[in-house]
C-alpha positions in Angstrom: 122.1 110.8 159.8 118.7 109.6 160.9 117.9 113.1 162.3 118.8 114.6 158.9 116.4 112.3 157.1 113.7 113.0 159.6 114.3 116.8 159.1 114.1 116.5 155.3 110.8 114.5 155.5 109.3 117.1 157.9 110.2 119.9 155.5 108.7 118.0 152.6 105.5 117.4 154.5 105.4 121.1 155.5 105.8 122.2 151.9 103.1 119.8 150.7 100.7 120.9 153.5 101.2 124.6 152.8 101.0 124.1 149.0 97.6 122.4 149.4 96.5 125.1 151.8 97.5 127.9 149.3 95.8 126.0 146.5 92.5 126.0 148.4 92.9 129.7 149.1 93.7 130.5 145.5 90.5 128.6 144.4 88.5 130.6 146.9 90.0 133.9 145.6 89.3 132.8 142.0 85.6 132.4 142.7 85.6 135.8 144.4 87.2 137.5 141.3 84.6 135.8 139.1 81.5 136.5 141.2 82.1 139.8 142.9 82.4 143.2 141.2 80.2 146.0 140.0 77.5 143.4 139.6 77.5 140.4 141.9 76.5 137.0 140.4 75.4 133.8 142.0 77.4 130.5 141.8 74.6 129.0 139.6 74.9 131.9 137.2 78.7 131.3 137.0 78.2 127.6 136.2 75.6 128.5 133.4 78.0 131.0 131.8 81.0 128.6 132.0 78.8 125.9 130.4 78.2 128.1 127.4 74.7 129.4 128.3 74.0 133.0 127.4 73.0 135.0 130.5 72.3 138.7 129.7 74.9 140.9 131.3 76.7 138.0 133.1 78.1 136.3 130.0 80.0 139.3 128.8 81.1 140.4 132.3 82.4 137.0 133.3 83.8 135.7 130.0 85.2 139.0 128.6 86.4 140.8 131.7 86.6 138.7 134.8 87.9 135.4 133.4 90.7 136.9 131.4 91.7 139.0 134.5 91.7 135.9 136.6 93.7 133.8 134.2 96.2 136.6 133.7 96.6 137.0 137.5 97.2 133.3 137.9 99.7 133.0 135.1 101.6 136.2 136.0 101.7 135.4 139.7 103.1 131.9 139.1 105.6 133.2 136.4 106.9 136.1 138.5 107.1 133.9 141.7 108.9 131.1 139.9 111.3 133.5 138.1 112.2 135.2 141.4 112.8 131.7 142.9 115.3 130.9 140.2 117.3 134.0 140.5 117.3 134.0 144.3 118.5 130.4 144.5 121.1 130.8 141.7 122.6 134.0 142.9 122.1 133.1 146.6 120.6 136.5 147.3 117.0 136.9 148.7 116.7 140.3 147.0 117.5 138.9 143.5 114.9 139.0 140.8 114.6 139.1 137.0 114.6 142.9 137.3 118.3 142.9 138.1 119.3 141.9 134.6 117.0 144.4 132.9 114.2 142.1 131.7 111.4 144.3 133.1 113.0 147.6 132.3 113.9 146.7 128.7 110.4 145.3 128.1 108.9 148.5 129.6 110.9 150.9 127.4 110.1 148.8 124.3 106.4 148.8 125.1 106.4 152.6 125.8 108.2 153.2 122.5 105.7 151.0 120.6 102.7 152.7 122.2 103.9 156.3 121.8 106.1 156.3 118.7 105.1 153.3 116.5 101.4 153.3 117.5 101.3 149.5 117.4 98.4 147.3 118.6 98.6 145.4 121.9 99.7 142.1 120.2 102.6 143.7 118.4 103.6 145.7 121.5 103.7 142.5 123.5 105.8 140.6 120.9 108.4 143.5 120.7 108.6 143.8 124.5 109.2 140.1 124.8 111.9 140.1 122.2 113.7 143.1 123.9 113.5 141.4 127.3 115.0 138.1 126.0 117.7 139.9 123.9 118.7 142.1 126.8 119.0 139.2 129.3 121.1 137.1 126.8 123.5 140.0 126.2 124.0 140.7 129.9 124.4 137.0 130.7 127.1 136.7 128.0 128.9 139.8 129.4 128.7 138.4 133.0 130.1 135.0 131.8 133.3 136.6 130.4 136.3 135.0 132.1 133.9 132.8 134.2 130.4 133.6 135.4 130.2 136.2 138.2 126.9 136.9 140.0 128.1 140.2 141.2 129.1 141.3 137.7 125.6 140.3 136.4 124.0 142.4 139.2 126.2 145.4 138.5 125.5 145.2 134.7 121.8 144.8 135.4 121.7 147.9 137.7 123.5 150.0 135.1 121.3 148.8 132.3 118.2 149.5 134.4 119.3 153.1 135.0 119.8 153.7 131.3 116.4 152.2 130.3 114.5 153.9 133.0 116.0 157.3 132.0 114.9 156.5 128.4 111.4 155.6 129.6 111.2 158.9 131.5 112.3 160.8 128.4 109.6 159.2 126.2 107.0 160.0 128.8 108.0 163.6 128.9 107.6 163.8 125.2 104.2 162.1 125.1 100.9 163.8 124.6 98.6 163.9 127.7 95.9 161.7 126.0 98.6 158.9 125.4 99.8 158.8 129.0 96.8 156.8 130.4 97.5 153.6 128.4 101.3 153.9 129.0 101.0 154.4 132.8 98.4 151.6 133.0 101.0 149.3 131.4 103.9 150.5 133.4 102.0 150.1 136.8 101.0 146.5 136.0 97.3 145.8 135.5 95.1 142.8 134.9 92.1 144.8 133.7 93.0 145.1 130.0 93.9 141.5 129.3 92.0 139.7 126.6 91.2 136.0 126.5 93.1 135.8 123.2 96.3 136.9 125.0 96.2 133.9 127.4 97.0 130.7 125.3 100.5 131.6 124.2 101.6 132.9 127.6 100.1 129.8 129.3 102.0 127.4 126.9 105.3 129.2 127.6 104.6 129.1 131.4 103.9 125.4 131.3 107.0 124.5 129.3 109.2 126.7 131.4 107.8 125.3 134.6 108.5 121.7 133.5 112.1 122.6 132.6 112.6 124.4 136.0 111.2 121.4 137.9 113.6 119.1 135.9 116.6 121.3 136.6 115.6 122.0 140.3 118.1 119.5 141.7 120.9 121.1 139.6 119.8 124.5 140.8 120.2 123.3 144.4 123.7 122.1 143.5 124.6 125.4 141.9 123.5 127.1 145.1 126.3 125.3 146.9 129.0 127.0 144.8 130.8 126.8 141.4 133.5 124.3 142.4 131.1 121.9 144.2 128.7 122.0 141.3 131.5 121.2 138.8 132.7 118.4 141.0 129.2 116.8 141.1 129.0 117.0 137.3 126.1 119.6 137.2 127.7 121.6 134.3 126.8 124.9 136.0 127.2 127.1 132.9 124.7 125.2 130.8 122.3 124.7 133.7 122.6 128.4 134.6 121.9 129.5 130.9 118.8 127.3 130.6 117.4 128.4 134.0 118.0 132.1 133.2 116.3 131.7 129.8 113.3 130.0 131.6 113.1 132.8 134.2 113.4 135.5 131.5 110.8 133.8 129.3 108.4 133.6 132.3 108.9 137.2 133.1 108.9 138.6 129.6 105.8 136.8 128.4 103.8 137.6 131.5 105.0 141.3 131.5 103.7 141.5 127.9 100.1 140.9 129.0 100.0 142.5 132.4 102.9 145.0 132.5 105.6 144.8 135.2 103.7 143.9 138.4 105.9 145.3 141.1 107.7 143.2 143.8 106.1 139.8 143.1 109.4 138.3 141.9 111.4 139.1 145.1 108.5 138.7 147.5 107.3 135.2 146.6 110.6 133.4 147.1 111.5 134.7 150.7 107.9 134.2 151.9 107.8 130.6 150.5 111.2 129.9 152.1 110.1 131.2 155.5 106.9 129.2 155.4 108.4 125.9 154.0 111.9 126.1 155.7 113.2 125.0 152.3 113.3 126.5 148.8 110.5 125.1 146.7 109.6 126.3 143.2 106.0 125.1 143.5 105.5 126.9 146.8 107.1 130.1 145.4 104.8 130.0 142.4 101.7 129.5 144.6 102.7 132.4 146.8 103.1 134.6 143.7 99.5 133.7 142.6 98.2 134.4 146.1 99.9 137.8 146.2 98.6 138.9 142.8 95.0 137.7 143.3 94.7 139.1 146.8 96.2 142.4 145.7 93.8 142.6 142.8 90.8 142.0 145.0 92.1 144.6 147.5 92.7 147.2 144.7 89.4 146.7 142.9 87.0 146.0 145.8 88.3 147.4 149.0 90.2 150.6 148.3 88.0 153.8 147.8 89.2 154.1 144.2 90.3 151.4 141.7 94.0 151.1 141.2 96.2 148.8 139.1 97.3 145.7 140.9 101.0 146.8 140.7 100.3 149.8 143.0 99.2 147.5 145.8 102.0 144.9 145.3 104.5 147.8 145.3 103.1 149.0 148.6 103.5 145.5 150.0 107.0 145.1 148.7 108.5 148.3 150.2 108.1 147.4 153.9 109.1 143.8 153.2 112.3 145.0 151.4 113.2 147.0 154.5 112.5 143.9 156.7 114.8 141.8 154.5 117.6 144.4 154.5 117.4 144.5 158.3 117.4 140.7 158.5 120.4 140.4 156.1 122.3 143.0 158.1 121.8 141.1 161.3 123.1 138.0 159.7 125.9 139.9 158.0 125.0 138.6 154.6 
């Protein structure tokens, strides 16, 4: 018993230590995003701009381009990482993510239809894509809950729905004019470059509220991970807890997708990396890993590669080998 307590305390210390370390790295990367670009600025110039002083060139570049990009990256990384943590813990599968129930694919086809057919502005496109993502997830959850909740049924329904929506997205792209494809592909690949400061407040509020709820339900999530019967025996009310947590994960994903597009692989990368580092599932560590992945990928895409690419291209390249690694690892463990 004493060894068990010591082990739990060590894992908590390890998670706290790495959370602080990642936080320091994120702060460093944030300054890099704000200071380095086509035009490099000094730290004193940054302070002047943030204090409201007008510095020719720097004020526009920092406040209108780099700061929205930074805030979008932080919110999206945290949201995708936390959403992935919820699904991986709840479904007991390291490959699970909000994508499996069609949140990203339904938001994507809605956004593509709005851009190409309805010609809506970015705000309206974001609202419609959010509504489609939330509606789709709710319908699939209710179908999976029929005759008792089944994780495998939810995954199969999600895979089938993804196939349909991706086929629909491809059809819309084939019918699009060439001049319309640039905006659509930018959105589909996931990019921080077109985010405006006015887009941030609503997504930030949703992210904060969802995070508080997830932290409150984290103990119940750990109980649900033990199995349906154990959770019911401990009075966790798994159906209600599962519904609330799925709505939180879907809200985090849908609202972030509305401002950045579907940034590939963050949802399923952040959770396993955080678990391997902390030796225990932690929502805070998963969120911080998500931010770290997005910001480092954005810096790599914009400043190191010979051409500038959307951040989703780099995260997709990171996700592919890690997916193969996870599959090999799961096969060895016979998961």
